[in-house]
C-alpha positions in Angstrom: 37.9 25.0 -6.2 36.1 28.1 -7.7 32.6 29.1 -6.9 31.6 28.4 -10.5 33.0 24.8 -10.2 31.1 24.3 -6.9 28.0 25.6 -8.6 28.4 23.2 -11.5 29.1 20.3 -9.2 25.9 21.1 -7.2 23.9 21.3 -10.3 25.3 18.0 -11.5 24.5 16.4 -8.1 20.9 17.6 -8.4 20.6 16.2 -11.9 21.9 12.8 -10.8 19.4 12.7 -7.9 16.5 13.7 -10.2 17.6 10.9 -12.6 17.3 8.4 -9.8 14.0 9.6 -8.3 11.3 6.9 -8.8 8.9 9.4 -10.4 8.6 12.2 -12.9 9.9 15.7 -11.9 9.4 18.8 -14.0 10.5 22.4 -13.3 8.0 24.9 -14.7 8.8 28.6 -15.0 6.4 31.4 -13.8 5.1 31.8 -17.4 4.2 28.1 -17.7 7.2 27.1 -19.8 8.9 23.9 -19.1 12.6 24.4 -17.9 13.7 20.9 -17.1 12.4 17.3 -16.8 14.0 14.1 -15.5 14.1 10.9 -17.6 11.1 9.3 -15.8 9.0 12.4 -16.7 10.1 12.1 -20.3 9.2 8.4 -20.3 5.7 9.0 -18.9 5.1 11.9 -21.3 6.6 10.0 -24.3 8.6 12.9 -25.3 12.3 13.8 -25.8 13.9 16.6 -23.8 14.2 18.9 -26.8 10.4 18.4 -27.4 9.5 19.1 -23.8 11.7 22.1 -23.4 9.9 23.8 -26.3 6.4 23.5 -24.7 4.2 25.3 -22.3 1.9 23.4 -19.9 -1.1 24.6 -21.9 0.3 22.7 -25.0 -0.6 19.4 -23.3 -4.3 20.3 -22.9 -5.6 18.4 -26.1 -3.9 15.2 -24.8 -4.9 15.1 -21.2 -8.0 13.5 -19.6 -9.8 13.1 -16.2 -10.3 9.7 -14.7 -13.9 9.6 -16.1 -12.5 10.1 -19.6 -13.5 13.7 -20.1 -10.9 16.2 -21.4 -8.8 17.7 -18.7 -8.2 21.5 -19.3 -4.9 23.0 -18.4 -6.6 25.1 -15.8 -7.2 21.9 -13.8 -3.6 20.9 -13.7 -2.0 21.2 -10.2 0.8 23.2 -11.7 -1.6 25.7 -13.2 -3.2 26.2 -9.9 0.1 26.7 -8.2 1.1 29.3 -10.7 -2.3 31.0 -10.2 -2.4 30.8 -6.4 1.1 30.3 -5.3 0.0 27.5 -3.0 0.8 23.8 -3.0 -1.8 21.7 -4.6 -3.1 18.2 -3.7 -2.6 15.1 -5.9 -4.7 14.8 -9.1 -4.9 11.7 -11.4 -4.6 12.7 -15.0 -4.2 10.7 -18.2 -1.8 11.8 -20.9 -2.0 10.7 -24.5 1.6 10.0 -25.7 2.5 10.9 -29.4 2.4 7.1 -30.2 -1.2 7.1 -29.0 -0.7 5.2 -25.8 -2.5 6.6 -22.7 -0.4 7.0 -19.6 -1.9 7.6 -16.2 -0.1 9.4 -13.4 -0.8 11.1 -10.0 0.4 14.7 -10.3 1.4 17.0 -7.5 2.8 20.5 -7.7 4.6 22.8 -5.2 5.5 26.5 -5.6 9.1 27.5 -6.1 10.0 30.8 -4.4 13.0 33.0 -5.2 15.2 34.7 -2.6 12.6 37.5 -2.3 9.9 35.0 -1.4 8.0 35.6 -4.6 6.7 33.0 -6.9 9.3 32.0 -9.4 7.6 28.8 -10.8 6.6 25.4 -9.7 7.9 21.9 -9.3 5.6 19.1 -10.7 6.1 15.5 -9.5 4.1 12.6 -10.8 4.0 8.9 -10.2 3.2 6.5 -13.0 0.1 4.4 -12.2 -0.6 3.2 -15.7 -0.2 -0.5 -14.6 -2.5 0.0 -11.7 -5.2 1.6 -13.8 -5.0 -1.2 -16.3 -5.4 -3.7 -13.5 -8.4 -1.8 -12.2 -9.9 -1.7 -15.7 -9.3 -5.5 -16.1 -10.9 -6.0 -12.7 -13.9 -4.0 -13.6 -14.2 -5.8 -16.9 -14.0 -9.2 -15.0 -16.6 -8.1 -12.5 -18.9 -7.0 -15.2 -18.6 -10.3 -17.0 -19.2 -12.2 -13.7 -22.3 -10.1 -12.9 -23.7 -10.6 -16.3 -23.3 -14.4 -15.9 -24.8 -14.3 -12.4 -27.8 -12.4 -13.6 -28.6 -15.2 -16.0 -28.3 -17.9 -13.4 -30.9 -18.5 -10.7 -29.9 -17.4 -7.2 -30.9 -19.3 -4.1 -34.4 -18.0 -3.1 -36.0 -19.2 0.1 -39.2 -18.3 1.9 -38.9 -18.8 5.6 -41.2 -18.2 8.6 -40.5 -16.1 11.7 -38.7 -19.1 13.2 -36.5 -19.2 10.0 -37.9 -22.6 9.0 -37.8 -23.2 5.3 -41.2 -23.2 3.6 -40.0 -23.3 0.0 -36.8 -23.1 -2.0 -36.0 -22.8 -5.7 -33.0 -25.1 -5.7 -30.8 -26.8 -3.1 -27.1 -27.2 -2.4 -25.3 -30.2 -4.0 -25.9 -33.4 -2.0 -29.4 -32.3 -0.8 -32.9 -33.0 -2.1 -35.7 -30.5 -1.6 -37.5 -32.9 0.7 -34.3 -32.8 2.9 -34.4 -29.1 3.2 -38.0 -27.9 3.5 -39.2 -27.7 7.1 -35.7 -27.4 8.5 -34.2 -24.3 10.2 -32.4 -22.4 7.4 -29.3 -21.6 9.5 -28.6 -25.3 9.7 -26.9 -25.0 6.3 -24.7 -22.1 7.5 -21.1 -22.4 8.8 -21.5 -22.9 12.6 -19.0 -20.1 13.2 -21.1 -17.6 11.4 -24.5 -18.7 12.7 -24.6 -16.0 15.5 -24.1 -13.3 12.9 -26.7 -14.9 10.7 -29.3 -15.0 13.5 -28.5 -11.3 14.5 -29.2 -10.2 10.9 -32.4 -12.2 10.8 -33.6 -10.8 14.2 -32.8 -7.3 12.9 -35.0 -7.9 9.9 -37.9 -9.0 12.1 -37.5 -6.1 14.5 -37.1 -3.3 12.0 -39.0 -4.5 9.0 -36.1 -3.5 6.8 -34.1 -5.5 4.3 -30.8 -6.7 5.7 -27.8 -7.4 3.4 -24.8 -9.4 4.6 -22.4 -12.1 3.6 -22.3 -15.6 5.0 -20.9 -19.0 4.3 -23.0 -22.1 3.5 -22.0 -25.7 3.9 -23.0 -28.4 1.4 -23.7 -32.0 2.3 -20.1 -32.9 1.4 -18.8 -30.2 3.8 -17.8 -27.8 1.0 -17.9 -24.1 2.1 -19.3 -21.4 -0.3 -19.6 -17.7 0.3 -23.0 -16.1 -0.3 -24.1 -12.5 -0.7 -27.4 -12.7 1.1 -30.3 -10.4 1.7 -33.2 -10.9 4.2 -36.3 -9.2 2.7 -39.3 -8.9 5.0 -42.7 -9.9 3.8 -45.2 -8.0 6.0 -48.9 -8.2 6.5 -50.8 -5.4 8.4 -47.4 -4.1 9.5 -46.2 -7.4 10.9 -43.4 -9.4 9.4 -45.0 -12.8 8.6 -42.4 -14.3 6.3 -38.8 -13.5 5.2 -37.6 -13.9 1.7 -33.9 -15.0 1.7 -32.0 -14.3 -1.5 -28.5 -15.7 -1.7 -26.0 -15.3 -4.6 -22.8 -17.4 -4.7 -19.9 -15.0 -4.5 -17.1 -17.4 -3.8 -15.3 -16.8 -7.1 -15.5 -13.0 -6.7 -14.0 -13.1 -3.3 -11.1 -15.2 -4.6 -10.6 -12.8 -7.4 -10.4 -9.9 -5.0 -8.0 -11.8 -2.8 -5.7 -12.3 -5.8 -5.8 -8.6 -6.6 -5.0 -7.8 -3.0 -2.1 -10.2 -3.1 -0.6 -8.4 -6.2 -1.2 -5.0 -4.5 0.5 -6.2 -1.3 3.5 -7.6 -3.1 4.1 -4.3 -4.9 5.6 -3.0 -1.8 8.3 -1.0 -3.5 5.8 1.0 -5.5 3.6 1.7 -2.6 6.5 2.8 -0.4 7.8 5.0 -3.2 4.4 6.7 -3.3 4.3 7.1 0.5 7.7 8.8 0.7 7.6 10.7 -2.6 6.3 13.8 -0.8 9.4 13.8 1.4 11.5 14.7 -1.6 9.4 17.8 -2.4 10.6 20.0 0.4 14.4 19.5 0.0 14.0 19.6 -3.8 12.3 23.0 -3.6 14.9 24.1 -1.1 17.7 23.1 -3.4 16.3 24.7 -6.5 15.5 28.0 -4.8 19.1 28.2 -3.4 20.6 27.3 -6.8 18.5 29.8 -8.6 19.6 32.5 -6.2 23.3 31.5 -6.5 23.0 31.5 -10.4 21.1 34.8 -10.5 22.5 38.3 -10.7 21.5 38.7 -7.0 24.0 36.1 -6.0 27.1 38.4 -6.5 28.0 38.5 -2.8 30.5 35.7 -2.3 29.4 34.9 1.3 25.7 34.8 0.5 26.3 32.7 -2.6 28.4 30.3 -0.6 25.7 30.0 2.0 23.1 29.3 -0.7 25.3 26.6 -2.2 25.9 25.0 1.2 22.1 24.9 1.9 21.5 23.5 -1.5 24.0 20.7 -0.8 22.3 19.9 2.5 18.9 19.5 0.8 20.5 17.4 -2.0 22.0 15.1 0.6 18.6 14.6 2.2 17.1 13.6 -1.2 20.1 11.3 -1.8 19.4 9.5 1.4 15.7 8.9 0.5 16.7 7.6 -3.0 19.3 5.3 -1.5 16.7 3.9 0.9 14.3 3.2 -1.9 16.9 1.6 -4.1 18.1 -0.7 -1.2 14.5 -2.0 -0.9 14.0 -2.2 -4.6 17.1 -4.4 -5.4 16.1 -7.8 -6.6 16.6 -10.6 -4.2 19.4 -13.2 -5.0 19.9 -16.7 -3.8 23.4 -16.1 -2.5 23.4 -14.7 1.1 25.8 -12.2 2.5 26.7 -10.9 5.9 24.6 -7.8 6.6 24.2 -5.5 9.6 20.8 -6.4 11.1 20.5 -3.0 12.8 21.2 -1.1 9.6 18.5 -3.1 7.7 16.1 -2.5 10.6 16.8 1.2 10.6 16.2 1.2 6.8 12.9 -0.6 7.3 11.9 2.0 10.0 12.7 4.9 7.7 10.7 3.4 4.7 7.7 2.4 6.9 7.8 5.6 8.8 4.8 7.3 7.1 2.6 4.3 7.9 4.0 3.4 11.4 5.0 6.7 13.1 1.6 8.3 12.7 -0.1 5.3 14.4 2.2 4.4 17.3 5.2 5.4 19.4 8.2 3.4 18.3 10.7 2.5 21.1 14.1 1.3 20.0 16.6 -0.9 21.9 19.1 -1.8 19.2 22.0 -3.7 20.9 25.2 -4.2 19.0 24.9 -7.6 17.3 27.1 -9.6 14.8 26.4 -9.7 11.1 23.7 -12.1 9.9 23.5 -14.1 6.7 20.6 -12.6 4.7 19.4 -10.8 1.6 19.3 -7.1 2.6 16.3 -6.2 0.4 14.3 -9.3 1.4 15.0 -8.9 5.1 13.9 -5.3 4.8 10.7 -6.4 3.1 10.0 -8.8 6.0 10.7 -6.2 8.7 8.5 -3.6 6.9 5.6 -6.1 6.8 6.0 -6.8 10.6 6.2 -3.1 11.5 3.1 -2.3 9.4 1.3 -5.2 11.0 2.3 -4.0 14.4 1.0 -0.4 13.6 -2.3 -1.9 12.4 -2.6 -4.0 15.5 -2.5 -0.9 17.8 -4.5 1.6 15.8 -7.7 1.0 17.6 -6.1 1.4 21.1 -6.1 4.8 22.9 -3.2 6.8 21.4 -1.2 6.9 24.7 -1.3 3.1 24.8 0.0 2.6 21.2 3.5 1.4 21.4 5.8 -0.7 19.2 9.0 -1.9 20.8 11.8 -2.9 18.5 15.0 -4.5 19.7 17.9 -6.7 18.6 19.6 -9.4 20.7 22.3 -12.0 20.2 22.2 -15.7 21.2 25.9 -16.5 21.1 25.4 -20.1 22.1 23.2 -20.8 19.1 24.9 -18.4 16.6 21.7 -16.5 16.2 20.6 -12.8 16.1 17.0 -12.0 16.9 15.1 -8.9 15.7 12.1 -8.5 17.9 9.0 -6.4 17.1 6.4 -6.1 19.8 3.1 -4.3 19.8 0.7 -3.3 22.6 -2.4 -4.4 20.6 -5.3 -6.6 21.7 -3.3 -9.8 21.0 -4.2 -13.0 19.3 -6.3 -15.8 20.8 -4.2 -18.9 21.7 -6.3 -21.1 19.4 -5.7 -18.9 16.4 -2.0 -18.2 17.0 -0.8 -21.5 15.3 -2.7 -20.5 12.1 -1.4 -17.0 11.5 1.3 -18.2 9.1 -1.1 -20.2 7.0 -1.6 -18.8 3.5 -4.9 -16.8 3.1 -5.6 -16.9 6.9 -6.1 -13.6 8.5 -7.6 -12.1 11.6 -8.0 -8.6 9.9 -11.3 -7.6 8.4 -9.7 -6.5 5.1 -6.5 -8.7 5.2 -5.4 -11.2 2.5 -3.6 -13.6 4.9 -0.5 -13.6 2.7 1.9 -11.2 4.5 3.1 -13.5 7.3 3.1 -16.5 5.0 5.3 -14.8 2.5 7.5 -13.4 5.3 8.1 -16.8 6.9 9.0 -18.3 3.5 11.6 -15.5 2.9 13.2 -15.9 6.3 13.3 -19.7 6.0 14.9 -19.4 2.6 17.6 -17.4 4.4 18.0 -20.3 6.8 16.2 -18.5 9.7 12.8 -18.7 11.4 10.0 -16.4 12.7 8.6 -17.0 16.2 5.3 -15.5 17.4 4.0 -15.1 20.9 0.9 -13.3 22.0 -1.1 -12.4 25.2 -4.7 -11.3 24.9 -5.1 -7.7 26.1 -1.3 -7.1 26.1 -0.1 -7.5 22.5 2.0 -9.7 20.2 5.7 -10.2 19.6 7.3 -11.4 16.4 11.0 -12.4 16.5 13.0 -12.9 13.3 16.0 -15.2 14.0 18.9 -15.3 11.5 22.2 -17.2 11.6 25.5 -15.5 12.2 27.5 -18.6 10.9 27.6 -20.0 7.4 27.3 -23.8 7.1 30.1 -25.8 5.4 27.9 -26.3 2.3 27.8 -22.6 1.7 24.3 -22.0 3.0 23.4 -20.8 6.5 22.6 -23.3 9.2 18.9 -23.6 9.8 18.1 -22.6 13.4 
């Protein structure tokens, strides 16, 4: 094989990798002209390759916008700053008006491309399409504005209470109560008992400081229905002493539900989030490949040995990018009902690679992956479950001292039951025994910002594959989740349920 053939094969490999990358990639020359762009970049920009290759980055200036809707000049592009400074640039969100009038939104990053003499030769621009996310955010903002407009025209609960929090007057009452049933009673009697200590603490703070205290709490109607309220304690002072407290409560139950639904959609978009988190890993090998190929194709690459070395190094970088793309494609494959025998250790290693940016920076991961038989599963769905458990484990230890943060991962085989277990154990604070039975319930969570859907969805996925998830926890020592999957297919064609 000649050097020219090798060169062409290397270039073809890079082209195929760029075609598979889950984001736009554009090569810009030192003078700002566009040299190449992958199909995803063309789709986001709404242009054909022959249209893009005839442009300079400044040509896009009339069609680009900042997030606040103001025009985005070319000088604000990350690639323009790279060409001006020679330094990598942080991500910037920019809107691009396509020729058909549609506005695309993407997060743009740019890295310098150096030639063999370590001088600036151009830049690589990568960008991830976030148009769908922006539209969801706009829809959410529009929905919130509509809700707030409605709420402003409806009377909130307004109570006047004394220093003992007894109700002196109220504008309206919860369903099932009459005003005579409420006036004179302690106001926290209508609060969820579990939240009364927090309610009392906020009330005491208002009396002590004389400042308004906002918080959220949950009220209980006469029928036992729970509703969430955005509440503010406003002190009413006389001669510097708080004599009364005005309690203003607005029903926010529907808003919390709306935000929970949005959080669910964001959580389920795991492929997109992981693609964004590992996209930067492609940048270094991509720059490495292009720099070596540019050298090999240039007049400076006349020395056979040096050119061969450059091509070998380019291939090494391309293989690294290929591995990253394969990992993302494995997770992104749609789940199917039919189950196949898969290597549990390989799927676990894939989940560890994909969740690495989130997990490795928070905890030390200790592996004990014993050799185990193949299990009946959907590779992509099993990977999704393991990523969720790994990320949960990382979040469970993030408030511990760093030296105490550990996630232990191991595989084991129960031959007598034809089962393989994948165990993920953290050294977090643990889950109280009375709460442990509820962790798989939909919308139940012990996290301040959780949606309570991750474990519920994971359990459903595993049970559909004929397996189960066990959870054990010890306060102060941590929690262990074990995914059990069958190694034997049942006679009916589906795995036996453990």
